[in-house]
C-alpha positions as CSV (number, residue, x, y, z in Angstrom):
1,X,0.0,0.0,0.0
2,X,2.8,2.4,1.0
3,X,4.7,1.6,-2.2
4,X,1.6,2.3,-4.3
5,X,1.1,5.6,-2.5
6,X,4.7,6.6,-3.2
7,X,4.4,5.7,-6.9
8,X,1.1,7.7,-7.2
9,X,2.7,10.7,-5.4
10,X,5.7,10.6,-7.7
11,X,3.5,10.3,-10.8
12,X,1.4,13.3,-9.7
13,X,4.5,15.4,-9.2
14,X,5.8,14.5,-12.6
15,X,2.5,15.4,-14.2
16,X,2.4,18.7,-12.4
17,X,5.9,19.5,-13.5
18,X,5.0,18.6,-17.1
19,X,1.9,20.8,-17.0
20,X,4.0,23.7,-15.7
21,X,5.9,23.7,-19.0
22,X,2.8,24.6,-21.0
23,X,1.2,28.0,-21.5
24,X,-2.3,28.8,-22.7
25,X,-2.9,30.6,-26.0
26,X,-5.1,30.6,-29.0
27,X,-4.6,29.9,-32.7
28,X,-6.0,30.7,-36.1
29,X,-4.7,30.1,-39.6
30,X,-3.9,32.1,-42.8
31,X,-2.3,31.6,-46.2
32,X,-4.6,29.1,-48.0
33,X,-4.5,25.3,-48.1
34,X,-1.0,25.1,-49.6
35,X,0.5,27.8,-47.2
36,X,2.1,29.7,-50.1
37,X,0.8,33.0,-48.8
38,X,2.9,32.6,-45.7
39,X,6.2,33.1,-47.6
40,X,8.1,36.2,-46.6
41,X,6.9,37.9,-43.4
42,X,8.2,40.2,-40.7
43,X,11.3,38.0,-40.0
44,X,12.6,38.7,-43.5
45,X,13.3,35.0,-44.4
46,X,11.7,35.3,-47.9
47,X,11.1,31.9,-49.4
48,X,10.6,29.8,-46.3
49,X,11.7,26.6,-48.0
50,X,15.0,28.1,-49.2
51,X,15.5,29.6,-45.7
52,X,15.0,26.2,-44.0
53,X,11.6,26.6,-42.4
54,X,9.1,25.1,-44.8
55,X,5.3,25.1,-44.4
56,X,5.1,24.4,-40.6
57,X,5.3,28.1,-39.7
58,X,3.4,30.7,-37.7
59,X,2.9,34.4,-37.3
60,X,3.2,35.3,-33.6
61,X,1.2,37.9,-31.8
62,X,3.2,40.9,-30.5
63,X,3.4,39.4,-27.1
64,X,5.3,36.4,-28.4
65,X,7.1,38.1,-31.4
66,X,9.0,40.4,-29.1
67,X,10.0,42.8,-31.9
68,X,11.6,40.0,-33.8
69,X,13.7,38.5,-31.0
70,X,11.6,35.3,-31.4
71,X,12.2,34.9,-35.1
72,X,13.1,31.3,-35.9
73,X,12.1,29.8,-32.5
74,X,10.2,26.6,-32.5
75,X,7.0,25.9,-30.6
76,X,5.2,22.7,-29.8
77,X,1.4,23.4,-30.0
78,X,-1.5,21.2,-29.1
79,X,-5.2,22.0,-29.2
80,X,-6.7,22.3,-25.6
81,X,-9.9,20.3,-25.5
82,X,-10.6,21.4,-21.9
83,X,-11.4,25.1,-22.8
84,X,-14.3,26.7,-24.8
85,X,-13.8,25.8,-28.5
86,X,-12.1,22.6,-27.6
87,X,-14.7,20.6,-29.4
88,X,-12.9,21.6,-32.6
89,X,-9.7,19.9,-31.5
90,X,-8.2,16.9,-33.3
91,X,-7.4,14.7,-30.3
92,X,-4.0,13.2,-29.7
93,X,-2.3,15.5,-32.2
94,X,0.5,18.1,-32.0
95,X,2.4,20.3,-34.4
96,X,5.8,22.0,-34.1
97,X,5.9,25.4,-35.9
98,X,8.7,27.9,-36.5
99,X,8.1,31.6,-35.9
100,X,8.5,33.4,-39.2
101,X,6.1,36.3,-39.1
102,X,4.3,38.8,-36.9
103,X,0.5,38.7,-36.4
104,X,-0.2,42.4,-35.7
105,X,-3.0,43.7,-33.5
106,X,-6.2,44.8,-35.3
107,X,-7.5,47.8,-33.4
108,X,-10.7,47.8,-35.5
109,X,-11.6,44.8,-33.2
110,X,-12.1,44.9,-29.4
111,X,-8.8,44.7,-27.5
112,X,-6.9,44.5,-30.8
113,X,-8.4,41.1,-31.8
114,X,-6.7,37.7,-31.4
115,X,-3.2,39.2,-31.7
116,X,-3.9,42.2,-29.5
117,X,-1.6,43.2,-26.6
118,X,-1.1,40.6,-23.9
119,X,-2.5,37.7,-26.0
120,X,-0.3,34.8,-26.8
121,X,-1.5,33.8,-30.3
122,X,-0.3,31.7,-33.2
123,X,-1.6,32.5,-36.7
124,X,-0.4,29.4,-38.4
125,X,-0.2,28.3,-42.0
126,X,-3.4,26.5,-42.8
127,X,-1.8,23.1,-43.4
128,X,0.1,23.3,-40.1
129,X,-3.1,24.4,-38.2
130,X,-5.2,21.6,-39.7
131,X,-2.9,19.1,-37.9
132,X,-4.6,20.0,-34.6
133,X,-7.8,21.8,-35.5
134,X,-11.0,21.3,-37.5
135,X,-11.2,23.8,-40.4
136,X,-14.8,25.0,-39.6
137,X,-13.7,26.4,-36.2
138,X,-11.4,29.1,-37.5
139,X,-9.9,29.6,-34.0
140,X,-9.0,27.1,-31.3
141,X,-7.6,27.2,-27.8
142,X,-4.1,25.8,-27.5
143,X,-1.3,24.9,-25.1
144,X,2.2,25.6,-26.3
145,X,5.8,25.5,-25.2
146,X,9.1,26.5,-26.8
147,X,11.1,23.5,-27.9
148,X,14.5,22.8,-29.5
149,X,14.7,23.4,-33.2
150,X,16.0,20.8,-35.6
151,X,17.2,22.1,-39.0
152,X,18.7,20.5,-42.1
153,X,22.2,21.9,-42.9
154,X,24.0,24.8,-41.4
155,X,23.2,28.5,-40.6
156,X,22.7,30.7,-43.6
157,X,23.6,34.4,-44.1
158,X,21.7,36.4,-46.7
159,X,23.3,39.8,-47.5
160,X,21.5,43.0,-48.5
161,X,22.2,46.7,-48.1
162,X,24.5,49.2,-49.8
163,X,28.1,50.4,-49.6
164,X,28.3,51.4,-45.9
165,X,25.2,49.7,-44.7
166,X,25.2,45.9,-44.5
167,X,21.9,44.1,-43.6
168,X,22.4,40.4,-42.9
169,X,19.4,38.0,-42.5
170,X,20.6,35.1,-40.3
171,X,18.6,32.0,-41.1
172,X,18.1,28.3,-40.3
173,X,19.3,28.2,-36.7
174,X,18.9,25.0,-34.8
175,X,18.8,24.8,-31.0
176,X,17.0,27.8,-29.6
177,X,16.3,28.8,-33.2
178,X,16.9,32.6,-32.7
179,X,19.8,35.0,-32.6
180,X,20.7,36.8,-29.4
181,X,23.8,38.7,-30.7
182,X,25.8,38.9,-33.8
183,X,29.2,40.2,-35.1
184,X,30.8,40.5,-38.5
185,X,34.5,40.6,-39.5
186,X,36.0,41.6,-42.8
187,X,39.4,40.5,-44.1
188,X,40.8,43.9,-43.1
189,X,38.8,44.5,-39.8
190,X,38.4,43.2,-36.4
191,X,35.0,41.9,-35.1
192,X,32.3,44.5,-35.4
193,X,29.2,44.1,-33.3
194,X,25.9,44.2,-35.2
195,X,22.5,45.3,-34.0
196,X,19.0,44.1,-34.9
197,X,17.4,46.2,-37.6
198,X,14.1,44.3,-38.0
199,X,13.0,40.7,-37.7
200,X,16.0,38.4,-38.2
201,X,18.0,41.1,-40.0
202,X,21.1,42.4,-38.3
203,X,23.0,45.5,-39.5
204,X,26.5,46.9,-39.6
205,X,27.3,50.4,-40.5
206,X,30.7,49.6,-42.1
207,X,32.3,49.6,-45.5
208,X,32.9,45.9,-46.1
209,X,32.4,45.6,-49.9
210,X,35.2,43.7,-51.5
211,X,36.3,42.0,-48.3
212,X,35.7,38.3,-47.4
213,X,33.4,38.1,-44.4
214,X,33.2,36.0,-41.2
215,X,30.4,36.0,-38.7
216,X,30.0,35.2,-35.0
217,X,26.6,34.5,-33.5
218,X,25.3,33.9,-30.0
219,X,22.0,32.1,-29.9
220,X,19.3,33.1,-27.5
221,X,20.2,29.8,-25.8
222,X,23.6,31.2,-25.0
223,X,25.8,29.1,-27.5
224,X,28.5,31.1,-29.3
225,X,29.8,30.0,-32.7
226,X,32.2,31.7,-35.1
227,X,31.5,31.1,-38.8
228,X,34.9,31.9,-40.3
229,X,35.5,32.8,-44.0
230,X,31.9,32.2,-44.9
231,X,31.7,34.9,-47.6
232,X,34.3,35.3,-50.3
233,X,35.5,38.7,-51.3
234,X,33.6,38.7,-54.6
235,X,30.2,38.6,-52.9
236,X,27.3,40.9,-54.0
237,X,24.2,42.2,-52.4
238,X,21.3,39.8,-52.7
239,X,23.5,36.6,-52.3
240,X,23.0,33.9,-49.6
241,X,25.8,31.8,-48.2
242,X,25.5,28.5,-46.5
243,X,27.6,27.1,-43.7
244,X,28.2,23.6,-42.2
245,X,27.8,24.7,-38.6
246,X,24.7,24.9,-36.5
247,X,23.6,25.3,-32.9
248,X,22.7,22.7,-30.3
249,X,21.0,25.1,-27.9
């Protein structure tokens, strides 16, 4: 009897700990049945297949998007059948989505709508959303948690800007999925700290045209990696360069 009681107590504690990892939110969908209208977005990734994210993506409400700091992060989302609207859940299903866009507040609606201030909301691609919800519902209650990202290949650097303004979109991060800090180095310079411009775009106000480029990135998980000699000196604006390194956390 005592042994059974101990086992039950331990199981209850484990279940409580697991439940503590989940947060409540809501979810809608956009972009049509093939998800093609979700390409691009406020993270600046452009074609989400080329950037390593694919169709399982979501636009985050302002509360979750955090001015772009969440770009690339991965979230495990399940439909919450215990709350109003839960009758539209597909039971025993889950989906992992990448944050690739912003779902802005709509102040024509009360409290800014589903993506209004203070509301954790996922506006997913339709094919991702239909893994967990029934189409007719339109909106469902969800539980979510941030999880580790798994990516194919290495981190990518896409370069835009002009002579003394370099704008680098940092893509396809595994681990935490998002960039916490970034630096750039030319053949003739030391390390130059970059700042976030918008989304996953990081800027450097330096004349680096004609120089080979290296990057250093710290993920929001705290891992630091140097990507040395990634970009040859003949690079041009609009080009993307792949690496063979990626993050674990």
